[in-house]
VMD Tcl script that builds the backbone (N, CA, C; Angstrom):
set m [mol new atoms 360]
animate dup $m
set s [atomselect $m all]
$s set {name element resname resid chain x y z} {
  {N N MET 1 A -45.296 42.250 2.650}
  {CA C MET 1 A -44.623 41.781 1.295}
  {C C MET 1 A -45.145 42.582 0.248}
  {N N THR 2 A -44.160 42.972 -0.624}
  {CA C THR 2 A -44.390 43.842 -1.685}
  {C C THR 2 A -44.828 43.051 -3.000}
  {N N GLU 3 A -45.567 43.587 -3.937}
  {CA C GLU 3 A -45.933 42.930 -5.126}
  {C C GLU 3 A -44.714 43.054 -6.128}
  {N N PRO 4 A -44.439 41.909 -6.843}
  {CA C PRO 4 A -43.328 42.066 -7.938}
  {C C PRO 4 A -43.717 43.012 -8.877}
  {N N MET 5 A -42.587 43.746 -9.319}
  {CA C MET 5 A -42.689 44.881 -10.496}
  {C C MET 5 A -43.126 44.033 -11.830}
  {N N GLN 6 A -44.005 44.554 -12.421}
  {CA C GLN 6 A -44.458 44.040 -13.814}
  {C C GLN 6 A -43.583 44.836 -14.833}
  {N N GLU 7 A -42.481 44.498 -15.219}
  {CA C GLU 7 A -41.763 45.073 -16.285}
  {C C GLU 7 A -42.502 44.919 -17.693}
  {N N VAL 8 A -42.683 45.957 -18.278}
  {CA C VAL 8 A -43.459 45.886 -19.485}
  {C C VAL 8 A -42.458 46.201 -20.649}
  {N N GLN 9 A -42.562 45.519 -21.630}
  {CA C GLN 9 A -41.663 45.687 -22.872}
  {C C GLN 9 A -42.365 45.628 -24.056}
  {N N PRO 10 A -42.094 46.461 -25.082}
  {CA C PRO 10 A -42.872 46.489 -26.381}
  {C C PRO 10 A -42.476 45.191 -27.208}
  {N N VAL 11 A -43.416 44.605 -27.846}
  {CA C VAL 11 A -43.202 43.509 -28.820}
  {C C VAL 11 A -43.607 43.908 -30.115}
  {N N THR 12 A -42.850 43.627 -31.231}
  {CA C THR 12 A -43.282 44.159 -32.498}
  {C C THR 12 A -43.381 42.985 -33.505}
  {N N LEU 13 A -44.452 42.893 -34.100}
  {CA C LEU 13 A -44.591 41.785 -35.118}
  {C C LEU 13 A -45.246 42.346 -36.348}
  {N N SER 14 A -44.959 41.576 -37.396}
  {CA C SER 14 A -45.942 41.983 -38.643}
  {C C SER 14 A -47.379 41.763 -38.278}
  {N N SER 15 A -48.196 42.498 -38.975}
  {CA C SER 15 A -49.630 42.311 -38.565}
  {C C SER 15 A -50.100 40.788 -38.815}
  {N N GLN 16 A -49.537 40.216 -39.948}
  {CA C GLN 16 A -49.926 38.702 -40.038}
  {C C GLN 16 A -49.403 37.868 -38.967}
  {N N ALA 17 A -48.255 38.044 -38.535}
  {CA C ALA 17 A -47.785 37.062 -37.304}
  {C C ALA 17 A -48.538 37.368 -36.223}
  {N N PHE 18 A -48.905 38.658 -35.875}
  {CA C PHE 18 A -49.754 38.984 -34.772}
  {C C PHE 18 A -51.092 38.305 -34.691}
  {N N LEU 19 A -51.745 38.342 -36.017}
  {CA C LEU 19 A -53.063 37.588 -36.013}
  {C C LEU 19 A -52.845 36.055 -36.115}
  {N N ILE 20 A -51.780 35.500 -36.437}
  {CA C ILE 20 A -51.474 34.083 -36.150}
  {C C ILE 20 A -51.226 33.847 -34.629}
  {N N LEU 21 A -50.539 34.739 -33.968}
  {CA C LEU 21 A -50.462 34.497 -32.555}
  {C C LEU 21 A -51.774 34.576 -31.879}
  {N N CYS 22 A -52.630 35.534 -32.344}
  {CA C CYS 22 A -53.960 35.564 -31.789}
  {C C CYS 22 A -54.940 34.292 -32.019}
  {N N ARG 23 A -54.697 33.701 -33.172}
  {CA C ARG 23 A -55.403 32.559 -33.401}
  {C C ARG 23 A -54.938 31.420 -32.650}
  {N N LEU 24 A -53.553 31.331 -32.526}
  {CA C LEU 24 A -52.984 30.218 -31.754}
  {C C LEU 24 A -53.521 30.399 -30.109}
  {N N PHE 25 A -53.480 31.521 -29.662}
  {CA C PHE 25 A -53.966 31.693 -28.340}
  {C C PHE 25 A -55.475 31.382 -28.193}
  {N N ASP 26 A -56.337 31.781 -29.172}
  {CA C ASP 26 A -57.741 31.616 -29.141}
  {C C ASP 26 A -57.889 30.222 -29.251}
  {N N GLY 27 A -57.086 29.240 -29.928}
  {CA C GLY 27 A -57.257 27.865 -29.921}
  {C C GLY 27 A -56.999 27.137 -28.647}
  {N N VAL 28 A -56.346 27.856 -27.810}
  {CA C VAL 28 A -56.049 27.038 -26.463}
  {C C VAL 28 A -56.661 27.913 -25.157}
  {N N TYR 29 A -57.285 29.018 -25.486}
  {CA C TYR 29 A -57.774 29.832 -24.455}
  {C C TYR 29 A -58.763 29.016 -23.489}
  {N N ASP 30 A -59.643 28.290 -23.827}
  {CA C ASP 30 A -60.579 27.637 -22.984}
  {C C ASP 30 A -60.017 26.612 -22.104}
  {N N GLU 31 A -59.011 25.854 -22.802}
  {CA C GLU 31 A -58.288 24.949 -21.994}
  {C C GLU 31 A -57.330 25.656 -20.918}
  {N N LEU 32 A -56.651 26.594 -21.297}
  {CA C LEU 32 A -55.881 27.382 -20.396}
  {C C LEU 32 A -56.628 28.006 -19.271}
  {N N LYS 33 A -57.853 28.489 -19.476}
  {CA C LYS 33 A -58.701 29.114 -18.365}
  {C C LYS 33 A -59.047 27.960 -17.326}
  {N N GLN 34 A -58.913 26.818 -17.560}
  {CA C GLN 34 A -59.452 25.770 -16.549}
  {C C GLN 34 A -58.301 25.646 -15.528}
  {N N ASN 35 A -57.049 26.036 -15.776}
  {CA C ASN 35 A -56.070 25.921 -14.751}
  {C C ASN 35 A -56.141 27.293 -13.905}
  {N N GLU 36 A -56.616 27.045 -12.674}
  {CA C GLU 36 A -56.892 28.233 -11.872}
  {C C GLU 36 A -55.611 29.037 -11.499}
  {N N GLN 37 A -54.441 28.368 -11.424}
  {CA C GLN 37 A -53.292 29.059 -11.163}
  {C C GLN 37 A -52.896 30.145 -12.209}
  {N N ILE 38 A -53.280 29.992 -13.427}
  {CA C ILE 38 A -52.953 30.978 -14.493}
  {C C ILE 38 A -54.057 31.732 -15.031}
  {N N VAL 39 A -55.279 31.696 -14.554}
  {CA C VAL 39 A -56.394 32.372 -15.052}
  {C C VAL 39 A -56.230 33.806 -15.276}
  {N N GLU 40 A -55.593 34.477 -14.178}
  {CA C GLU 40 A -55.425 36.047 -14.380}
  {C C GLU 40 A -54.487 36.280 -15.480}
  {N N LEU 41 A -53.445 35.402 -15.646}
  {CA C LEU 41 A -52.364 35.718 -16.684}
  {C C LEU 41 A -53.044 35.472 -18.026}
  {N N VAL 42 A -53.806 34.331 -18.138}
  {CA C VAL 42 A -54.331 34.086 -19.442}
  {C C VAL 42 A -55.508 35.221 -19.846}
  {N N GLU 43 A -56.167 35.724 -18.821}
  {CA C GLU 43 A -57.077 36.772 -19.097}
  {C C GLU 43 A -56.355 38.037 -19.509}
  {N N SER 44 A -55.182 38.327 -18.861}
  {CA C SER 44 A -54.464 39.601 -19.192}
  {C C SER 44 A -54.049 39.558 -20.728}
  {N N ILE 45 A -53.430 38.268 -21.036}
  {CA C ILE 45 A -53.023 38.082 -22.350}
  {C C ILE 45 A -54.203 38.363 -23.359}
  {N N ALA 46 A -55.287 37.576 -23.050}
  {CA C ALA 46 A -56.498 37.654 -23.928}
  {C C ALA 46 A -56.882 38.994 -24.179}
  {N N ASN 47 A -56.905 39.946 -23.095}
  {CA C ASN 47 A -57.432 41.297 -23.272}
  {C C ASN 47 A -56.509 42.060 -23.926}
  {N N MET 48 A -55.174 41.896 -23.842}
  {CA C MET 48 A -54.169 42.646 -24.663}
  {C C MET 48 A -54.323 42.274 -26.080}
  {N N LEU 49 A -54.402 40.978 -26.509}
  {CA C LEU 49 A -54.540 40.589 -27.840}
  {C C LEU 49 A -55.772 41.037 -28.549}
  {N N LEU 50 A -56.873 41.002 -27.717}
  {CA C LEU 50 A -58.143 41.583 -28.265}
  {C C LEU 50 A -58.197 42.890 -28.580}
  {N N ALA 51 A -57.453 43.654 -27.674}
  {CA C ALA 51 A -57.325 45.203 -27.975}
  {C C ALA 51 A -56.557 45.456 -29.244}
  {N N GLY 52 A -55.542 44.592 -29.450}
  {CA C GLY 52 A -54.744 44.752 -30.530}
  {C C GLY 52 A -55.524 44.608 -31.880}
  {N N VAL 53 A -56.324 43.426 -31.777}
  {CA C VAL 53 A -57.119 43.018 -32.831}
  {C C VAL 53 A -58.221 44.115 -33.213}
  {N N GLU 54 A -58.807 44.606 -32.120}
  {CA C GLU 54 A -59.914 45.712 -32.398}
  {C C GLU 54 A -59.264 46.932 -32.834}
  {N N THR 55 A -58.031 47.291 -32.510}
  {CA C THR 55 A -57.350 48.404 -32.917}
  {C C THR 55 A -56.985 48.257 -34.530}
  {N N LEU 56 A -56.582 47.006 -34.949}
  {CA C LEU 56 A -56.395 46.773 -36.376}
  {C C LEU 56 A -57.672 46.860 -37.190}
  {N N GLU 57 A -58.729 46.403 -36.495}
  {CA C GLU 57 A -60.007 46.337 -37.342}
  {C C GLU 57 A -60.494 47.781 -37.652}
  {N N LYS 58 A -60.114 48.945 -36.701}
  {CA C LYS 58 A -60.611 50.118 -36.854}
  {C C LYS 58 A -59.808 50.909 -37.792}
  {N N GLN 59 A -58.592 50.477 -38.193}
  {CA C GLN 59 A -57.759 51.199 -39.156}
  {C C GLN 59 A -58.215 50.892 -40.570}
  {N N GLU 60 A -58.320 51.907 -41.393}
  {CA C GLU 60 A -58.595 51.805 -42.742}
  {C C GLU 60 A -57.450 51.194 -43.516}
  {N N GLU 61 A -56.228 51.715 -43.319}
  {CA C GLU 61 A -55.098 51.044 -43.976}
  {C C GLU 61 A -54.412 50.294 -43.029}
  {N N LYS 62 A -54.392 49.127 -43.011}
  {CA C LYS 62 A -53.738 48.002 -42.216}
  {C C LYS 62 A -52.344 48.443 -42.188}
  {N N PRO 63 A -51.736 48.361 -41.026}
  {CA C PRO 63 A -50.284 48.507 -40.876}
  {C C PRO 63 A -49.514 47.235 -41.300}
  {N N LYS 64 A -48.329 47.413 -41.629}
  {CA C LYS 64 A -47.502 46.175 -41.941}
  {C C LYS 64 A -47.011 45.413 -40.614}
  {N N LYS 65 A -46.880 46.314 -39.501}
  {CA C LYS 65 A -46.454 45.757 -38.281}
  {C C LYS 65 A -47.237 46.422 -37.061}
  {N N ILE 66 A -47.189 45.705 -36.070}
  {CA C ILE 66 A -47.770 46.132 -34.879}
  {C C ILE 66 A -46.905 46.041 -33.610}
  {N N THR 67 A -47.001 47.028 -32.739}
  {CA C THR 67 A -46.193 46.883 -31.452}
  {C C THR 67 A -47.310 47.031 -30.305}
  {N N PHE 68 A -47.020 46.189 -29.432}
  {CA C PHE 68 A -47.931 46.155 -28.255}
  {C C PHE 68 A -47.089 45.736 -26.965}
  {N N PRO 69 A -47.531 46.480 -25.889}
  {CA C PRO 69 A -46.773 46.185 -24.628}
  {C C PRO 69 A -47.325 44.787 -23.919}
  {N N MET 70 A -46.217 44.141 -23.471}
  {CA C MET 70 A -46.415 42.783 -22.755}
  {C C MET 70 A -45.476 42.780 -21.623}
  {N N THR 71 A -45.968 42.186 -20.459}
  {CA C THR 71 A -45.101 42.042 -19.209}
  {C C THR 71 A -44.226 40.799 -19.557}
  {N N ILE 72 A -43.271 40.705 -18.860}
  {CA C ILE 72 A -42.306 39.600 -19.030}
  {C C ILE 72 A -42.838 38.310 -18.887}
  {N N GLN 73 A -43.861 38.171 -17.825}
  {CA C GLN 73 A -44.504 36.951 -17.614}
  {C C GLN 73 A -45.449 36.619 -18.775}
  {N N GLN 74 A -46.194 37.609 -19.414}
  {CA C GLN 74 A -47.079 37.450 -20.497}
  {C C GLN 74 A -46.208 36.922 -21.805}
  {N N THR 75 A -45.032 37.657 -21.832}
  {CA C THR 75 A -44.122 37.171 -23.052}
  {C C THR 75 A -43.617 35.883 -22.941}
  {N N PHE 76 A -43.207 35.440 -21.653}
  {CA C PHE 76 A -42.738 34.270 -21.370}
  {C C PHE 76 A -43.770 33.018 -21.585}
  {N N PHE 77 A -44.884 33.292 -21.217}
  {CA C PHE 77 A -46.022 32.422 -21.343}
  {C C PHE 77 A -46.434 32.186 -22.887}
  {N N LEU 78 A -46.555 33.318 -23.680}
  {CA C LEU 78 A -46.780 33.147 -25.151}
  {C C LEU 78 A -45.601 32.482 -25.753}
  {N N ARG 79 A -44.380 32.727 -25.520}
  {CA C ARG 79 A -43.252 32.103 -26.106}
  {C C ARG 79 A -43.245 30.707 -25.789}
  {N N ARG 80 A -43.691 30.143 -24.647}
  {CA C ARG 80 A -43.794 28.762 -24.369}
  {C C ARG 80 A -44.777 28.172 -25.414}
  {N N LEU 81 A -45.980 28.724 -25.459}
  {CA C LEU 81 A -47.038 28.228 -26.314}
  {C C LEU 81 A -46.463 28.182 -27.901}
  {N N VAL 82 A -45.872 29.185 -28.343}
  {CA C VAL 82 A -45.300 29.085 -29.608}
  {C C VAL 82 A -44.295 27.958 -29.800}
  {N N ILE 83 A -43.361 27.847 -28.841}
  {CA C ILE 83 A -42.327 26.794 -28.843}
  {C C ILE 83 A -43.116 25.430 -28.917}
  {N N ASP 84 A -44.060 25.144 -28.104}
  {CA C ASP 84 A -44.747 24.045 -27.976}
  {C C ASP 84 A -45.448 23.611 -29.455}
  {N N LEU 85 A -46.078 24.657 -29.999}
  {CA C LEU 85 A -46.713 24.478 -31.312}
  {C C LEU 85 A -45.774 24.296 -32.240}
  {N N LEU 86 A -44.679 24.964 -32.403}
  {CA C LEU 86 A -43.631 24.603 -33.349}
  {C C LEU 86 A -43.049 23.293 -33.228}
  {N N ALA 87 A -42.906 22.835 -32.003}
  {CA C ALA 87 A -42.313 21.513 -31.632}
  {C C ALA 87 A -43.229 20.390 -32.129}
  {N N HIS 88 A -44.683 20.610 -32.264}
  {CA C HIS 88 A -45.488 19.639 -32.574}
  {C C HIS 88 A -46.157 19.920 -34.099}
  {N N ALA 89 A -45.587 20.804 -34.691}
  {CA C ALA 89 A -46.084 21.083 -36.003}
  {C C ALA 89 A -45.607 19.983 -36.978}
  {N N PRO 90 A -46.302 19.647 -37.889}
  {CA C PRO 90 A -45.907 18.501 -38.913}
  {C C PRO 90 A -44.762 19.160 -39.777}
  {N N SER 91 A -43.674 18.316 -40.072}
  {CA C SER 91 A -42.679 18.825 -40.808}
  {C C SER 91 A -43.115 19.331 -42.157}
  {N N GLU 92 A -44.013 18.729 -42.836}
  {CA C GLU 92 A -44.587 19.072 -44.083}
  {C C GLU 92 A -45.699 20.029 -43.735}
  {N N GLY 93 A -45.980 21.151 -44.443}
  {CA C GLY 93 A -47.076 22.144 -44.140}
  {C C GLY 93 A -46.871 23.376 -44.570}
  {N N ASP 94 A -47.539 24.293 -43.931}
  {CA C ASP 94 A -47.667 25.705 -44.468}
  {C C ASP 94 A -46.383 26.339 -44.067}
  {N N ASP 95 A -45.472 26.664 -44.935}
  {CA C ASP 95 A -44.044 27.087 -44.583}
  {C C ASP 95 A -44.424 28.599 -44.100}
  {N N LYS 96 A -45.251 29.368 -44.720}
  {CA C LYS 96 A -45.491 30.722 -44.492}
  {C C LYS 96 A -45.951 30.759 -43.067}
  {N N THR 97 A -46.909 29.925 -42.486}
  {CA C THR 97 A -47.356 29.960 -41.184}
  {C C THR 97 A -46.210 29.700 -40.126}
  {N N LYS 98 A -45.322 28.651 -40.495}
  {CA C LYS 98 A -44.241 28.413 -39.723}
  {C C LYS 98 A -43.257 29.664 -39.572}
  {N N GLN 99 A -43.063 30.424 -40.792}
  {CA C GLN 99 A -42.230 31.600 -40.695}
  {C C GLN 99 A -42.944 32.657 -39.738}
  {N N TRP 100 A -44.265 32.774 -39.691}
  {CA C TRP 100 A -44.830 33.781 -38.875}
  {C C TRP 100 A -44.662 33.388 -37.383}
  {N N LEU 101 A -44.887 32.040 -37.223}
  {CA C LEU 101 A -44.604 31.596 -35.772}
  {C C LEU 101 A -43.093 31.830 -35.332}
  {N N GLN 102 A -42.240 31.611 -36.188}
  {CA C GLN 102 A -40.913 31.848 -35.952}
  {C C GLN 102 A -40.541 33.350 -35.627}
  {N N GLU 103 A -41.283 34.042 -36.448}
  {CA C GLU 103 A -41.180 35.573 -36.209}
  {C C GLU 103 A -41.658 35.885 -34.795}
  {N N CYS 104 A -42.911 35.258 -34.469}
  {CA C CYS 104 A -43.559 35.497 -33.186}
  {C C CYS 104 A -42.484 34.999 -32.087}
  {N N LEU 105 A -41.825 33.879 -32.190}
  {CA C LEU 105 A -41.001 33.350 -31.306}
  {C C LEU 105 A -39.769 34.261 -31.054}
  {N N ALA 106 A -39.181 34.859 -32.251}
  {CA C ALA 106 A -38.119 35.854 -32.149}
  {C C ALA 106 A -38.436 37.067 -31.412}
  {N N ALA 107 A -39.608 37.563 -31.768}
  {CA C ALA 107 A -40.095 38.974 -30.998}
  {C C ALA 107 A -40.342 38.629 -29.588}
  {N N LEU 108 A -40.949 37.489 -29.312}
  {CA C LEU 108 A -41.163 37.092 -27.869}
  {C C LEU 108 A -39.896 36.861 -27.073}
  {N N SER 109 A -38.949 36.454 -27.892}
  {CA C SER 109 A -37.663 36.158 -27.134}
  {C C SER 109 A -36.648 37.467 -27.041}
  {N N GLY 110 A -37.254 38.636 -27.510}
  {CA C GLY 110 A -36.460 39.861 -27.452}
  {C C GLY 110 A -35.792 40.159 -28.685}
  {N N GLY 111 A -35.913 39.284 -29.879}
  {CA C GLY 111 A -35.075 39.558 -31.007}
  {C C GLY 111 A -35.728 40.414 -31.824}
  {N N GLY 112 A -36.825 41.224 -31.544}
  {CA C GLY 112 A -37.519 42.074 -32.450}
  {C C GLY 112 A -38.356 41.540 -33.349}
  {N N GLY 113 A -38.200 40.348 -33.951}
  {CA C GLY 113 A -38.976 39.597 -34.715}
  {C C GLY 113 A -39.270 40.011 -36.146}
  {N N LEU 114 A -38.836 41.120 -36.637}
  {CA C LEU 114 A -39.017 41.599 -38.073}
  {C C LEU 114 A -37.969 41.577 -38.904}
  {N N SER 115 A -36.729 41.128 -38.415}
  {CA C SER 115 A -35.633 41.121 -39.300}
  {C C SER 115 A -35.740 40.437 -40.658}
  {N N ASN 116 A -36.373 39.405 -40.709}
  {CA C ASN 116 A -36.632 38.512 -41.959}
  {C C ASN 116 A -37.721 39.203 -42.683}
  {N N VAL 117 A -38.738 39.602 -41.993}
  {CA C VAL 117 A -39.947 40.068 -42.641}
  {C C VAL 117 A -39.673 41.379 -43.409}
  {N N GLU 118 A -38.998 42.286 -42.823}
  {CA C GLU 118 A -38.854 43.669 -43.452}
  {C C GLU 118 A -38.009 43.456 -44.724}
  {N N GLN 119 A -37.299 42.454 -44.793}
  {CA C GLN 119 A -36.603 42.229 -46.155}
  {C C GLN 119 A -37.381 41.714 -47.197}
  {N N ALA 120 A -38.474 41.011 -46.855}
  {CA C ALA 120 A -39.386 40.215 -47.782}
  {C C ALA 120 A -40.131 41.388 -48.623}
}
mol reanalyze $m
mol bondsrecalc $m
mol representation Tube
mol addrep $m
């Protein structure tokens, strides 16, 4: 039996949306790791996000956007987390955070994610 191909695709987000995504993932990381069926996936996402944060921290001039590689499985998993968070977000609240989450959702859905942000 052969292993499934891990297609990798670039995901581009504004730096702020990327950091919001990292915070979201960090908030559920411990809970997700308790599920033995997805530990490897959770760890691979955590390592990729951490590498992105470390790269941002090393740069003197912070970029406006960041592009990072993700497998389709990682992308799908993060997209489900963002959808769940948006579904349970209070209707009143931080509109900017919601915009960044919607940017994450668009980027993870293959929409590029920056169409509205680049105009701002």
